[in-house]
DRENKOLTOR-174725 format. One record per residue (C-alpha): x, y, z. Coordinates in steps of 0.001 Angstrom, whole numbers, padded with zeros to 6 digits, always signed. Layout:
<rs>
XYZ...
</rs>
This chain:
<rs>
+000000+000000+000000+001322+003429-000954+001826+005787+001992-000428+008827+001970+000353+012323+003141-001279+011363+006456+001548+008903+007044+004435+011230+006182+006264+012821+009103+003464+011812+011473+005171+009095+013513+003910+007079+016439+005849+008325+019473+005635+008073+023282+003952+011455+023186+000978+010314+021105+000740+006569+021634+000680+004266+024665-000171+000584+024862-003567+000001+026441-003374-001723+029821-005745-001891+032798-002764-001333+035095-003113+002397+034482-006492+002347+036245-004993+001758+039689-002279+004356+039149-004949+006939+038292-007248+005931+041160-004388+006333+043639-003313+009645+042106-006729+011275+041804-008600+009664+044719-005881+008531+047141-008087+008727+050243-011170+007108+048722-011940+003592+050014-010657+000814+047768-010929-002432+049723-013225-003619+052494-012713-007020+054127-014296-007199+057551-012315-004819+059748-009745-004236+056969-010307-000860+055295-007792+000427+052789-007852+003423+050471-006539+003595+046934-003158+005042+047925-002588+002148+050335-003810-000453+047857-001591+000901+045087+001414+000854+047422+000712-002766+048314+000530-003806+044648+003864-002115+044003+005362-003898+047008+004111-007195+045598+005609-006440+042190+008909-005389+043721+009149-008448+045986+008421-010870+043143+010935-009144+040875+013590-009399+043602+013088-013162+043553+013786-013410+039838+010211-013412+038546+009599-011210+035534+008542-010891+031933+006545-013871+030680+006729-015835+033935+003550-017342+035342+002408-016547+038873-000496-018717+040009-002852-017841+042840-005151-020100+044858-007248-017527+046652-010851-016721+047564-012263-013219+047062-009887-011462+049443-007801-008260+049201-004763-010321+048172-006652-011500+045094-007438-007903+044114-003788-006927+044581-002516-009836+042488-004450-008527+039464-002156-005502+039463+001068-006514+041212+001764-009584+039062+001392-007942+035604+003303-004853+036787+006501-006879+036276+005368-008344+032965+004442-011644+034590+001213-013499+033794-001453-014074+036457-003000-017558+036589-006048-017582+038880-006770-021171+039908-010259-022492+040546-010377-023181+044283-012748-026142+043825-010378-028210+041697-008689-031460+042684-004939-031848+043123-004361-033688+039840-006045-030948+037789-004194-028224+039674-000908-030029+039087-001633-030171+035356-002260-026408+035289+000856-025573+037298+002951-027765+035001+001335-026652+031754+001564-022964+032698+005117-023441+034042+004270-021533+037213+007285-019905+038880+005342-018925+042003+002008-019627+043642+000181-017614+046288-001974-019890+048472-004636-019147+051060-004342-021545+054026-007837-022889+053310-006420-024580+050208-002990-025573+051512-003774-029287+051732-004847-029698+048094-002063-027379+046923+000603-029336+048795-000642-032480+047081-000648-030741+043687+002843-029334+044134+004188-032830+044775+003504-033568+041092+004911-030322+039682+008084-030662+037656+009636-027211+038116+010643-025365+041278+007797-023167+042548+008156-020297+045024+005218-020753+047422+003704-017817+049312+001162-018333+052113-001789-016043+052770-002867-016082+056397-006259-014360+056213-007616-013745+059734-011137-014410+058413-010173-018027+057757-010943-020043+060885-009907-023510+059713-006760-025493+060475-005020-025276+057093-001254-025196+057520+001296-022881+055990+003162-024660+053209+005209-021823+051725+008580-020204+052099+007150-016878+053240+003859-015368+054354+002249-012780+052087+002517-009815+054484+006190-010566+055078+006698-010737+051318+005091-007309+050898+007204-005908+053744+010301-006844+051742+009055-004926+048709+009271-001258+047692+006079+000799+047900+007611+003212+045363+008638+000480+042931+008975+001980+039437+006965-000548+037476+006624-000158+033733+003507-000619+031578+003826-003114+028724+005564-001919+025607+003066-003960+023596-000605-004221+024538-000625-007678+022917+001530-008970+025783-000116-011609+027939-001655-010438+031211-003518-013523+032452-003880-017266+031952-007264-018898+032590-008045-022571+032226-011347-023682+030760-013532-026001+032803-013463-028684+030129-015449-031851+030722-013259-034154+028636-009474-034310+028478-007224-031652+029947-008442-028063+030284-007182-025540+027746-005142-022545+028840-006774-019336+027619-004319-016440+027293-005560-012859+027797-003752-009755+026537-003568-006283+028091-005663-004742+025308-008522-007193+025823-008491-006785+029605-008570-002995+029168-011385-002973+026626-013586-005405+028528-013077-003515+031786-014195-000302+030088-017110-002080+028413-018310-003276+031831-018564+000365+032881-020424+001362+029729-022929-001517+029811-023844-000730+033422-023423+003066+033308-021286+002332+036354-020701+005560+038291-017613+006880+040012-016973+005275+043421-019436+002431+042860-019437-000106+045702-018878-003560+044211-019541-006763+046156-017428-009787+045243-019925-012646+044972-018489-013760+041613-015180-015644+042069-012215-013621+040900-010719-016862+039577-013547-017039+037018-012416-015128+033888-010572-012797+036275-013891-011887+037830-015199-010900+034372-012467-008188+034413-014100-006379+037341-010916-006015+039439-009786-003595+036728-013273-002148+036218-013596-001193+039891-010171+000472+039821-011133+002451+036715-014079+003891+038662-012062+004306+041875-014775+002178+043429-014836-000074+046467-014026-003799+046432-016186-005379+049129-014547-008762+049630-016086-011949+050962-014680-015450+051307-018039-017155+050744-021462-016745+049167-024199-016677+051789-027603-014984+051454-027629-013356+054896-024040-012205+054549-024773-010707+051117-027851-008795+052295-025974-007591+055390-023084-006277+053283-025445-004627+050803-027059-002776+053717-023984-002035+055817-021492-001199+053063-023933+000460+050654-023227-002067+047897-024425-000771+044525-023232-003492+042135-022530-007218+042132-022299-010084+039619-023385-013671+039915-024548-016829+038215-028287-017638+038271-027765-019808+041353-026605-016738+043305-029528-014615+042123-031960-017417+043002-030373-017682+046442-031234-014043+047092-034695-014108+045531-035700-017133+047616-034113-015977+050877-036411-015366+053890-038104-011972+053773-036538-010859+057040-033076-010972+055429-034157-008527+052730-035417-005718+054947-033806-002294+055208-032212-001939+051779-033310+001484+050563-030791+002207+047805-030623+000977+044203-028705-002251+043624-027516-003339+040189-027035-007069+039556-025399-008698+036555-026265-012284+035659-024649-014702+033227-024359-018430+032760-027990-019052+031828-030872-016889+030697-032802-015419+033648-036247-017055+033855-039394-015011+034486-039505-016024+038145-036014-014633+038702-036776-011371+036911-039968-010931+038913-038175-011762+042145-035412-009246+041449-038015-006599+040683-039638-007242+044071-036222-006669+045645-035916-003501+043539-032658-004879+042129-031976-003951+038510-030892-007084+036622-028613-006949+033569-028168-010127+031522-024784-010672+029873-023217-013560+027990-019736-014734+027208-017108-017413+027662-013635-017715+029155-012212-017070+025684-013853-013612+025536-012893-012415+029037-016263-013367+030532-019122-011192+029243-018922-009901+025678-022605-009341+024891-025352-007656+026893-029116-007770+026666-029374-003989+026414-032802-003100+027762-035121-000795+025846-037378+001702+027623-040512+000381+025935-039997-003048+027517-041048-001619+030884-044659-001367+029720-044846-005080+028862-046112-007840+031135-043603-009941+033067-043783-012856+030645-042890-010762+027617-040197-008864+029529-038706-012183+030568-038720-013399+026965-036871-010294+025803-034442-010224+028727-033626-013916+028273-031839-013112+025032-028057-012859+025065-028399-009529+023311-025925-007404+021400-022163-006892+021397-020327-005148+024213-019385-001541+023450-015752-002281+022632-016289-005652+020981-016155-005435+017208-018910-007880+016337-021105-010749+017422-022841-012757+014735-024920-015907+014350-023544-017787+011348-023791-021090+009583-020508-022754+010677-020090-024442+007269-020913-021634+004842-019934-018888+007347-022910-016854+006120-025019-014969+008694-028353-016636+009423-031543-014707+008587-032755-012362+011337-035942-014358+011772-035632-015701+015324-035913-019215+013890-032852-020206+011857-030183-021718+014083-026492-020970+013640-023406-020672+015815-022574-017575+017850-019255-016090+016742-017227-013141+018019-014681-010874+016429-012721-008022+017955-010612-006812+020840-012420-008810+023503-011043-012172+022424-008165-014230+023774-004715-014423+022224-005347-018145+021910-004797-021418+023750-001412-021851+025412+000774-024474+023695-002152-025612+021562-001855-024164+018044-004313-026638+016521-007080-025683+018960-006286-021991+018495-006464-022254+014709-009746-024155+014904-011290-021654+017333-010375-018714+015063-011076-020299+011685-012432-018026+008960-011632-014920+010999-014165-015483+013782-014024-016983+017258-016347-019990+017258-018173-020385+020581-019916-023713+019984-023150-022117+021194-026149-022485+018883-028451-019488+018594-030912-017505+016527-030889-013812+015632-033957-011577+015786-034996-008703+013495-033719-006200+016096-030264-007807+015932-030431-009431+019371-029220-013017+019592-030563-015812+021744-028875-019089+022566-030852-022181+021742-028252-024612+023044-024679-025715+023118-024031-027798+020029-023468-030810+022297-026706-030159+024238-029172-030281+021350-031389-033351+021820-032207-035165+018587-035336-037238+019137-036764-039142+016211-034998-036775+013833-036397-033672+015553-034069-031137+017207-035110-030240+020753-033531-027277+022548-032772-028133+026151-032842-024406+026958-036376-024029+025606-037541-026892+027813-035672-025520+030831-037345-022133+030336-040765-023782+030533-039909-025744+033676-038575-022600+035344-042055-021100+034994-043401-023594+037512-043501-021926+040952-041992-024959+042737-038842-025116+040584-035612-023557+041853-033200-024932+039237-033440-027300+036295-031215-028941+033703-032347-030965+030698-030107-033516+028977-030560-036332+026489-031627-039762+027731-030888-042745+025457-034056-044247+024011-034355-047459+021984-037132-046088+019793-036392-042374+019438-032610-042431+019765-032793-040003+022662-035479-038122+024572-035393-035194+027031-034611-035968+030659-035136-033203+033226-033265-032958+036523-035167-030632+038855-034158-028951+042124-037174-027682+044086-037439-024564+046213-037225-025096+049960-040518-026504+051241-042016-026890+047762-043672-030103+046644-044673-031213+043160-044892-034538+041351-043222-035519+038122-046661-035954+036571-047601-032391+037506-044463-031039+035851-045203-033092+032733-048691-031591+032628-047165-028136+033046-044820-028720+030080-047659-029907+027868-049305-026482+028207-046392-024812+026422-044581-027423+024308-045227-029744+021415-045598-033327+022549-042240-034533+021245-040461-031853+023322-042014-032875+026642-039505-034672+028938-039911-038432+029151-038043-038605+032453-037844-036328+035499-035630-036738+038546-035705-034550+041644-032278-033850+043114-029808-031188+044128-028133-030249+040866-024339-030639+040665-022733-027239+040129-019327-025736+039552-017850-023224+041977-019301-020448+039826-022812-021876+040015-022858-023389+036537-024825-026631+036382-022588-029569+035449-024563-031166+032657-021838-033689+031939-022495-035216+035366-026208-035376+034624-025618-037042+031249-023910-039871+033104-027017-040330+035273-029655-039865+032593-029524-043431+031342-030657-044769+034723-033615-042406+035214-036978-044110+034771-039056-042975+031822-042563-041574+032293-045536-042222+030076-046317-038848+028542
</rs>
């Protein structure tokens, strides 16, 4: 391409170009709002100047121990101040933060530590036993740092060479960290919760973390000094990038080691929490909590939900709480949420059923995502905007991973034809909003007919006794497979399988009605996602019902 006059003598210099990185958010928060609260954890109260100094101490102390550019630092932490600090202190030295799922077994953790070549790991005492077992199978030397959180009351031992506060004491609060020279540099490593084989290591870059953090603000109209409650695990897609989002708004990180309805309502009241994120299981926990827990909250609370479309009962319950619910969608590979069901003012005049239908859609692209599209995965052509034709959801733009660590074949396949392929099947509506119909592996093919497990789950959620539901395929000699529903009831609720079948028949064609229903507590991941792969194993033994 021939250079134009707009390229001549107009160079990119340090004066007019800087690599995008979310690390600048904490530097600005500490500079502009040094005395504003940054972290709350029980009696611990720190402002942004103190928090910034601690992250610089962490960076300095790690650098002094030979950890630097391109090295992996893993953390095994709950939602505590140390986890917030790691999101800044680790990448300040060019290292890559690997947040480990605290519910994983030792063998899986050992795989991740080996695959990511971790040079150091920061471990809360609650997880010292499983981490000691994991480290026994790690090939390289790992510098182990203990976190002795006073809010942990168990008997977990210290297993490291130094305790976190002592490590910080050895560091320099004025450490002159440098932003990345290239925004494409890796900032984080996240492992997918794969159900077969080893998990894949998803690599995030500084540009993506920056753009998704800003998009979170824009989707929520998140104000300055928002008070954010950590119900979503920070190990999950780096808390959907909210450690950086909160810093960008000089907000408050209200930390909590566990998810508990009473504790959440108490913190919302006492700390003035304005925003929180959570899977549907967390939202349902609050909606179905005893009324006495919910009293005394007089300010507006904004909730973000992802993982499954919010059913009508959840939307209605959140409205009764006067919590404003925003539905987002994404995957580990797109930094957590990358679409939002942007609500339109005219929806407020609709009845709850229609509002629920509209809000159940995965919506439109995040502000700083280039595109989301529903396409035929073979022809790569967009599907018609008819709300009927099924294709695969695909993303393109800044909010997408660098790729899978040490897995070029999987990376190439995920990005084939210039789009990130999610594996989620969806339709697109005339207004451009998309709605998931199913994961490609979750479509039930019964007698040649495609049945969406999500459609069936939506119907079952309408029943007042149902707290949570998951539908999977059950092998069938005649039809190949038929729908099998696993149902978790609300506390004190009672309903028969026959009654739920009758309920489904009011809304669904006969071939879509489940042929088997089992009542149980649904198996879930640490982020509240229902583990359908576990239910598929059980489906073959569930007795069929005559429908």
